[in-house]
C-alpha positions in Angstrom: -5.2 14.9 -52.5 -4.3 11.9 -55.0 -3.8 8.9 -52.0 -7.4 10.3 -50.9 -9.2 10.1 -54.4 -7.2 6.5 -55.3 -8.1 5.2 -51.8 -12.0 6.2 -52.1 -12.0 5.0 -55.3 -10.3 1.3 -54.5 -12.5 1.4 -51.6 -16.0 1.7 -53.6 -14.6 -1.1 -55.9 -13.8 -3.4 -52.9 -10.2 -3.4 -54.0 -8.5 -2.1 -50.9 -5.9 -5.2 -51.4 -4.2 -3.2 -54.4 -2.7 -0.5 -52.5 -1.1 -2.4 -49.9 2.7 -2.2 -50.3 3.6 -5.1 -52.8 7.0 -4.8 -51.8 6.5 -5.7 -48.0 6.3 -9.9 -47.7 4.7 -8.5 -44.2 2.1 -6.6 -45.7 1.0 -9.2 -48.1 0.9 -11.7 -45.7 -1.3 -10.1 -43.5 -3.2 -8.3 -46.5 -6.5 -8.9 -45.0 -5.9 -7.3 -41.5 -4.2 -4.4 -43.2 -7.7 -3.7 -45.2 -9.5 -3.9 -42.1 -7.1 -1.5 -40.4 -7.8 1.0 -43.7 -11.4 0.2 -42.8 -10.9 1.5 -39.4 -9.2 4.6 -40.1 -11.9 5.9 -42.7 -14.6 4.7 -40.0 -12.5 7.0 -37.4 -12.6 10.1 -40.1 -16.2 9.8 -41.1 -17.5 13.4 -41.8 -20.5 12.9 -39.6 -19.4 12.4 -36.1 -22.0 10.6 -35.0 -21.2 7.9 -37.8 -18.0 7.5 -35.9 -17.1 4.5 -33.7 -15.9 5.4 -29.7 -12.6 4.5 -28.9 -13.7 1.6 -26.7 -15.2 0.2 -30.4 -11.8 0.9 -32.0 -10.1 -0.6 -28.9 -11.8 -3.5 -29.4 -11.9 -3.8 -33.2 -7.8 -3.8 -32.9 -8.0 -6.7 -30.5 -9.2 -8.5 -32.7 -13.1 -8.5 -31.5 -15.7 -9.3 -34.4 -17.3 -6.3 -35.2 -18.9 -5.4 -38.4 -17.3 -1.4 -39.7 -20.1 -1.3 -42.3 -20.5 -0.8 -45.7 -21.7 2.6 -45.6 -18.6 4.2 -45.5 -18.3 7.9 -46.3 -14.9 8.0 -48.5 -15.1 11.5 -49.6 -12.1 12.9 -47.7 -11.5 15.4 -49.8 -14.9 17.3 -49.8 -14.8 19.3 -46.3 -18.3 18.6 -45.1 -18.6 22.9 -44.5 -18.4 22.4 -48.6 -20.8 20.3 -48.8 -23.5 22.0 -46.4 -22.8 25.2 -48.2 -23.5 23.4 -51.9 -26.7 21.7 -50.0 -27.9 25.1 -48.9 -28.0 26.9 -52.3 -30.5 24.6 -53.0 -32.5 26.3 -50.4 -34.7 29.2 -50.8 -33.1 32.8 -50.2 -34.7 33.1 -46.6 -33.4 29.5 -45.2 -29.9 30.6 -46.8 -29.8 33.5 -44.7 -30.1 31.8 -41.6 -27.4 28.7 -42.4 -25.3 32.2 -43.3 -25.2 33.5 -39.8 -25.4 30.5 -38.2 -21.9 30.1 -36.7 -20.2 26.4 -36.8 -18.2 25.7 -33.3 -14.9 23.8 -34.1 -16.7 21.0 -31.9 -19.4 20.7 -34.2 -17.7 20.8 -36.8 -15.1 18.0 -35.9 -17.4 16.2 -33.0 -16.4 14.6 -30.1 -13.1 13.1 -29.8 
């Protein structure tokens, strides 16, 4: 959990290079690519599956295609989307809460297509 919070903070401060292994000459030499791979990983882990890239796009990025990953990634991997949904439901009136409480969330909806 600490590493995820650190990753989120560094990503939001645009300082991901700070968490690249400083004792690895190879990692330091390819720091820019390492940071891009961290961003691709975060892109693939978006809680909203509609914001995740297709595997075709991931392969293209890994092969060196210049594809804009975007700056609006959600780096909050410590707060599962279901908890955010419950918190948001607390803000709506009781009738809507009852409907939300009775709605079954299937694993395919929670994780999205792979």
